[in-house]
N, C-alpha and C positions, 0 to 999 in steps of 0.2 A: 773730633766728633762733630764739628760744624758741618761737615759734608754729608752727614746722615739724615739731616732734617731740613724741612722747609719751614719758614715762618708763615703761618696761614692766618688769614684775617676774615672775620665775619662782621657784618654790620647789622645791628638791630636798632630800628628807628634811626637815630643819628649817632648812636654810640658804636664804636669799633672795639673789637676784642681780638687779641692775638694769642696764638698758641702754636706749639710745635707739632708737626706731623711728619710722617714718613716722606722722604724726598721723592718728588715726582708722582705722588699718588693723586693729589687734588689738582689735576690739570684736565683740560678739554671737557669732555662730556661729563666726567665725574664731578668736576668743579661746578658746572652748570646745574647738575641734578641735585647737588648737596647744598648749594649756596655758600660754599667756602672757596676762597681764592688765595693764591699765593701772594704774599706781600711783594710789591714791586717798586714802591716809591720810598724815599727816605723817611717820610713821615710815618708810613706804615711799619717800617723796620725799627723805628724808635719806640713803638708802642710797648708797654710792659707785657711780658709773657705771663699768661694766666694758665694754671694747670687745667687740663680738660675736666677733671672731676669737679673742680670749682664751677666751671661753666655749666656742667650738667646739673649740679645742685641749684644753681641760680635759675635754671630753666631756659638757658640760652641755646644749649646743644642737646641733641639726643644721639645715642649710639645704637647701632644695630649690627647684625652679622650678615654678610653676604656669602652665598655659596656659589662657587665657580667650578667649571670643568675645563680641563685642558687635556685633550686626548682621552685617556682612560683614567686620569688622576682627578681627584676632587680636592678642592681647597676651600678654606674658610678665611675670611678677613673681616676685621672690624672696620666700620665706616661711621664717621660722624656726619651729622647734618643739622641744619638750623630748623627751628620749629616752623618757620614760614614755608619750608619745603617738605614738611612731614607728610602732607597729603599726596604729593606727586613723586616723592623720591623712589618709591618701590618700582613703579612702572618705568620711570626714566632710567633707572640703573639696569633693569633687566634687558634693555636693548643695547648695552655697552659691554666693553671688555675691561678687565683690570689693567690699568696703565702699566707701562714698563717701569718697574722700580728696581734699581740696582741690587743684586743679591737676593731677590725674591723669586722663588720657583714658580709662583702663581702669576707672574707677569704675562699678559696676553690671554689669560683664561676668560672664557665666556661666562658672564654672570647669569645664572639661571635660577637663583633663589634668594629670598630676602626674609629675614626673621628678626623681629624686635627682641632685644635683650630683655630677659626677665629681671625684675628687681625685687628683692625681698624688702617689704615695708614693715614687717613686724613678725615676731615669733611668739605666738600664743597658742 
């Protein structure tokens, strides 16, 4: 299973956080737009892995859905991004393609939409 994931790192102020993400997704323009990079040094690879839901609860990461089109087919994918990139992530991603991810049919699709995930905060 080690080949299915990349160890991704985000930096908030001086603190670094590591989590697992789909292999090959956070590279190039997507990495720049989201503020997430793939761990490449030994120090980054030794960081403890934190579940994405914990990073979201702590207010470090946000998650949204991107809509993409490849030929006549439409795809949806989840994308994580840092709060520092929240204001610019939508416009930056709309100008890119979904990176080539092994085993994903949506690889190479043009991103044409972006929607924030809704979150239920109470039931009354």
